[in-house]
C-alpha positions as CSV (number, residue, x, y, z in Angstrom):
1,M,15.1,18.2,-30.7
2,K,17.4,15.8,-28.1
3,K,15.2,16.0,-25.6
4,L,11.4,15.3,-28.1
5,L,13.6,12.2,-29.3
6,N,14.2,11.4,-25.9
7,M,10.6,11.5,-25.2
8,Q,10.0,9.5,-27.8
9,K,12.3,6.7,-27.3
10,W,11.2,6.7,-23.1
11,V,7.4,6.7,-24.9
12,W,7.8,3.9,-27.1
13,A,9.9,1.4,-24.3
14,L,6.9,2.2,-22.3
15,T,4.4,1.3,-25.1
16,G,6.4,-1.5,-26.2
17,A,5.8,-2.7,-22.1
18,L,2.0,-2.2,-22.9
19,L,2.0,-4.6,-25.6
20,V,3.4,-7.3,-23.8
21,M,1.1,-7.2,-20.8
22,T,-1.9,-7.2,-23.5
23,A,-0.6,-9.6,-25.8
24,C,-0.2,-12.2,-23.3
25,R,-3.5,-12.1,-21.6
26,D,-6.9,-14.3,-22.4
27,E,-9.4,-13.1,-20.6
28,T,-11.1,-16.4,-21.4
29,K,-8.4,-18.1,-19.5
30,G,-7.3,-18.0,-15.9
31,P,-4.1,-16.6,-14.7
32,V,-1.5,-18.0,-16.5
33,L,0.9,-18.5,-13.1
34,T,-1.1,-20.7,-10.3
35,F,0.5,-21.7,-6.9
36,E,1.6,-25.3,-8.0
37,K,3.4,-23.5,-10.5
38,A,5.3,-21.2,-8.6
39,T,7.0,-23.6,-5.8
40,I,5.5,-22.0,-3.2
41,G,6.5,-23.0,0.4
42,A,3.4,-20.9,2.3
43,Y,2.3,-17.8,3.3
44,P,0.0,-15.7,5.0
45,K,-2.9,-14.4,2.7
46,L,-5.6,-11.4,3.6
47,V,-9.6,-12.3,4.0
48,E,-10.1,-8.7,5.3
49,L,-8.8,-6.2,6.6
50,I,-11.4,-5.3,9.3
51,T,-9.4,-1.7,10.8
52,G,-5.8,-0.8,9.6
53,E,-5.8,1.9,11.7
54,Y,-4.6,2.9,15.1
55,D,-7.6,6.1,16.8
56,L,-5.6,8.6,18.8
57,Q,-8.8,9.4,20.2
58,N,-9.8,6.2,21.7
59,V,-6.3,4.7,22.9
60,G,-7.2,2.0,25.4
61,T,-9.8,0.2,23.0
62,T,-8.4,0.7,19.3
63,A,-6.9,-1.9,17.9
64,F,-5.4,-3.5,14.0
65,K,-7.7,-6.2,13.0
66,Y,-7.7,-8.5,10.0
67,K,-8.8,-12.0,9.0
68,I,-5.9,-14.5,6.8
69,A,-6.0,-17.2,5.5
70,F,-2.6,-19.8,5.3
71,V,-1.8,-21.2,1.9
72,D,0.3,-24.4,0.9
73,K,-0.5,-27.1,-0.8
74,D,-2.4,-28.3,1.9
75,K,-4.9,-25.6,2.4
76,G,-2.6,-23.9,5.4
77,R,-2.7,-27.4,6.8
78,L,1.2,-27.6,6.9
79,V,1.5,-24.7,8.9
80,T,2.3,-25.0,12.7
81,K,3.0,-21.7,13.9
82,Y,2.2,-17.9,12.7
83,I,4.4,-15.2,14.2
84,I,4.2,-11.6,14.6
85,E,6.8,-9.0,15.1
86,A,6.4,-5.2,15.3
87,A,8.4,-2.1,15.4
88,Y,7.4,1.5,16.4
89,A,8.6,4.4,14.4
90,G,6.9,7.5,15.7
91,K,8.3,11.4,15.9
92,N,9.6,11.3,19.3
93,V,10.3,6.9,19.4
94,Q,11.5,4.6,17.5
95,K,11.6,1.0,18.9
96,D,13.2,-2.0,16.7
97,R,11.4,-5.2,15.5
98,T,10.3,-7.4,18.4
99,L,8.5,-10.7,18.9
100,Y,5.0,-9.7,19.5
101,K,3.6,-12.9,19.9
102,E,3.5,-16.6,18.6
103,I,0.8,-18.5,17.6
104,E,0.6,-22.6,17.6
105,S,-2.0,-24.3,15.0
106,S,-4.2,-25.4,17.8
107,Q,-5.4,-21.4,18.0
108,F,-5.9,-22.0,13.6
109,I,-9.4,-21.7,12.4
110,D,-11.0,-22.4,9.2
111,V,-11.1,-19.5,7.1
112,G,-13.2,-20.7,3.6
113,E,-11.3,-24.1,3.0
114,N,-8.6,-23.0,3.9
115,K,-7.0,-23.1,8.0
116,G,-6.7,-19.0,8.9
117,L,-6.8,-16.9,11.6
118,E,-8.7,-13.6,12.8
119,I,-6.6,-11.1,14.5
120,T,-6.7,-8.3,17.1
121,I,-3.8,-6.0,18.2
122,P,-5.3,-3.4,20.7
123,L,-2.7,-0.8,20.7
124,T,-2.2,-0.6,24.6
125,D,-0.4,-3.8,23.7
126,I,2.1,-2.3,21.4
127,M,2.7,0.4,24.2
128,N,3.5,-2.2,26.8
129,L,5.7,-4.3,24.4
130,F,7.7,-1.3,24.3
131,G,6.8,0.5,27.0
132,L,5.2,3.2,25.7
133,N,3.1,6.1,27.9
134,E,0.3,8.1,25.8
135,S,2.3,11.0,25.7
136,D,5.0,9.2,23.4
137,L,2.2,8.5,20.7
138,V,2.0,10.9,17.8
139,A,-0.1,11.3,15.0
140,G,1.3,10.1,12.1
141,D,3.5,7.6,14.1
142,Q,3.3,4.1,12.7
143,V,3.8,0.5,14.1
144,H,5.4,-2.1,11.5
145,F,4.3,-5.9,11.8
146,F,6.2,-8.7,10.2
147,H,4.5,-11.8,9.9
148,T,6.3,-15.2,9.5
149,V,4.6,-18.9,9.1
150,V,6.3,-22.0,10.0
151,I,5.7,-25.0,8.1
152,N,6.0,-28.1,8.9
153,D,6.4,-30.5,5.2
154,G,7.7,-34.1,5.7
155,G,9.0,-34.1,9.0
156,K,11.4,-30.6,8.1
157,E,10.5,-27.3,9.2
158,Y,10.3,-24.4,6.8
159,S,10.0,-20.8,7.6
160,Y,8.8,-18.6,5.0
161,S,8.7,-14.5,5.5
162,A,8.9,-11.4,3.3
163,A,12.8,-11.9,3.8
164,N,12.7,-15.3,1.5
165,S,9.9,-15.0,-0.3
166,S,9.6,-13.5,-3.8
167,P,8.3,-9.9,-5.0
168,T,5.4,-12.2,-7.0
169,V,4.2,-14.2,-3.5
170,R,4.1,-10.6,-2.6
171,G,2.6,-8.9,-5.4
172,R,-1.0,-8.9,-6.6
173,A,-0.5,-13.1,-8.0
174,F,-0.8,-14.2,-4.7
175,Q,-0.9,-11.1,-2.2
176,A,1.2,-12.6,0.3
177,F,0.4,-10.3,3.7
178,F,3.7,-10.6,5.3
179,T,4.0,-6.7,6.3
180,Y,1.6,-4.1,7.3
181,S,2.3,-0.7,8.7
182,V,-0.8,0.6,10.8
183,K,-0.9,4.6,11.7
184,L,-1.8,6.5,14.6
185,T,-4.6,8.9,13.4
186,C,-7.9,10.7,14.1
187,P,-10.7,8.5,12.4
188,L,-13.2,10.4,10.2
189,P,-16.6,9.4,8.5
190,D,-17.4,8.4,5.3
191,N,-19.3,10.8,4.4
192,I,-16.2,13.9,4.4
193,F,-13.6,14.0,1.7
194,V,-15.6,11.9,-0.7
195,G,-17.5,13.0,-4.0
196,L,-17.0,14.3,-7.1
197,Y,-13.5,16.9,-7.2
198,T,-11.5,18.5,-9.8
199,L,-8.3,17.6,-9.5
200,E,-5.6,20.4,-11.1
201,Y,-2.1,21.2,-10.7
202,E,-0.8,24.2,-8.3
203,D,1.9,25.5,-10.6
204,T,0.6,23.9,-14.4
205,V,4.4,24.7,-15.9
206,N,5.7,22.7,-12.8
207,A,3.7,20.3,-12.8
208,A,4.3,19.5,-16.9
209,L,7.5,19.1,-16.3
210,G,9.0,15.4,-17.4
211,F,6.9,13.6,-20.0
212,G,3.5,15.5,-19.0
213,Y,1.1,15.7,-15.8
214,P,1.7,12.9,-13.7
215,F,-2.2,12.3,-13.3
216,A,-5.3,13.6,-15.4
217,R,-6.4,17.0,-14.4
218,G,-10.3,17.0,-14.3
219,E,-13.1,15.5,-12.3
220,V,-12.5,12.5,-10.1
221,M,-14.9,10.5,-7.6
222,I,-13.0,10.1,-4.3
223,T,-13.9,7.5,-2.4
224,T,-13.2,5.6,1.2
225,V,-10.2,2.9,1.0
226,P,-12.0,-0.1,2.7
227,G,-10.4,-0.9,6.5
228,S,-9.0,2.9,7.0
229,S,-11.5,5.8,7.9
230,T,-8.9,7.9,6.7
231,K,-7.7,7.1,3.5
232,R,-9.4,8.1,0.6
233,Q,-9.4,7.3,-3.5
234,F,-9.7,7.9,-6.7
235,S,-9.3,6.7,-10.3
236,S,-7.2,8.4,-13.1
237,I,-5.3,7.9,-15.8
238,W,-1.3,7.9,-15.6
239,L,0.2,10.2,-18.1
240,P,-2.8,11.4,-19.8
241,G,-2.0,11.3,-23.7
242,V,1.4,9.9,-23.4
243,V,0.7,6.0,-21.9
244,N,-3.1,6.9,-20.4
245,L,-2.6,4.0,-17.9
246,G,-5.6,3.6,-15.4
247,A,-4.1,4.3,-12.2
248,T,-5.7,4.2,-8.9
249,V,-4.1,7.1,-6.5
250,V,-4.2,6.8,-2.5
251,F,-4.2,9.3,0.1
252,D,-4.2,9.6,3.8
253,I,-5.5,12.5,5.9
254,V,-4.1,12.2,8.9
255,C,-5.6,14.3,11.5
256,D,-4.0,17.6,10.7
257,I,-2.0,16.7,7.2
258,T,-2.3,14.9,4.1
259,V,0.0,12.3,2.9
260,F,0.4,10.7,-0.6
261,E,0.5,6.5,-0.6
262,G,2.7,6.5,-3.6
263,Y,2.0,5.3,-7.2
264,D,4.0,2.4,-9.0
265,S,3.1,2.6,-12.7
266,G,4.5,-0.8,-12.9
267,L,6.3,0.3,-16.2
268,G,9.9,1.3,-17.0
269,C,12.8,2.2,-19.5
270,G,14.5,-1.0,-18.0
271,G,15.6,0.4,-15.0
272,G,13.0,-0.9,-12.6
273,S,9.8,1.2,-12.7
274,V,8.4,5.3,-12.7
275,V,7.4,5.3,-9.2
276,I,6.1,8.6,-7.9
277,G,6.4,9.2,-3.8
278,P,5.2,11.1,-0.9
279,G,6.4,14.6,-0.5
280,A,6.0,16.9,2.6
281,P,3.0,16.5,3.9
282,A,0.1,19.3,3.2
283,P,-1.6,21.1,6.0
284,I,-5.5,20.2,5.8
285,D,-8.4,21.0,7.8
286,I,-10.6,18.0,8.8
287,N,-13.6,19.8,9.3
288,D,-13.4,21.4,6.0
289,D,-13.4,19.1,2.8
290,S,-13.9,21.9,0.5
291,E,-10.1,21.5,-0.6
292,I,-7.1,18.7,-0.6
293,R,-3.6,19.6,-1.4
294,I,-1.3,16.6,-1.9
295,N,2.4,17.1,-2.3
296,I,4.1,14.2,-4.8
297,I,7.3,13.7,-5.6
298,D,7.0,13.2,-9.4
299,Y,9.6,10.5,-10.8
300,F,10.7,9.4,-7.5
301,K,11.9,6.4,-8.9
302,D,12.7,7.1,-12.9
303,G,12.8,3.7,-13.8
304,G,15.9,4.1,-16.0
305,C,14.3,6.4,-18.2
306,G,16.2,9.6,-17.3
307,V,14.1,12.0,-15.6
308,P,15.0,13.8,-12.4
309,Q,12.8,14.2,-9.2
310,I,10.4,17.0,-9.8
311,P,7.8,17.9,-6.6
312,K,4.6,18.9,-7.7
313,T,1.1,19.5,-6.0
314,I,-2.3,18.3,-6.8
315,I,-5.3,20.4,-5.8
316,L,-8.5,18.7,-5.5
317,T,-11.9,21.1,-5.4
318,K,-14.8,20.2,-4.3
319,K,-17.7,20.4,-6.9
């Protein structure tokens, strides 16, 4: 009985949050939060992620490529400098955050109405920056990038990065592109690991622990993710039959393993939001897309709902 009451309390808490989210929305009006109301200094906004991975099969030519627009109260014209730093997180090598490049405003271009940049960062540049050889590189290693903008406003300089920008700026409202992690991987053609699959769980008893299945069982359509040849995604329902919140599930096929990207529900019980985290990497054969296994940690963060972490395995079978 106690478990049932706790579940009812948790569901009502989430339902209340959903009602707040939907009740405040007016589809006929623009967003309530605007740049001016938020009193934001400046940030780089991602316009296009051209290539968001490093190809281990083409180390000499592969590059991280993206286009950004600077946002400030004068359409990016207050920005005087764009700073890129990098760190390397690998199986065999760990390198701390290091300055990669500073770009002055004289090199900025027009990106729509704003000033901005098109950036290309070859993997060979990162290898030279950290003194790495090709033998140091391992599938699944990541290069973490950190971006800072410097503005001149009224004769005074101010700098903005993820460290001094609010979650609102970094979140969905403004999509500030202050940080990004590029994975070293084996690119895949767009016509495999896509299409109609059936989602099931390895152990349905274990999968239903907590407050039910994290994502709905049944048919899902797997598609590619822009900017990556190895990431795949599908639409699902989080906590079907309990909360029924639409969810986008993203996972990455890194050469011979599958890694869950994580899912933040945005809802909780007063202690942040419920987050599903990645479990241990699951083995996969990139020449056989008939089955995909994804290990997750349900309630990796429980959002204050009092649910322990629960390992679960999703099985996707191609139809």
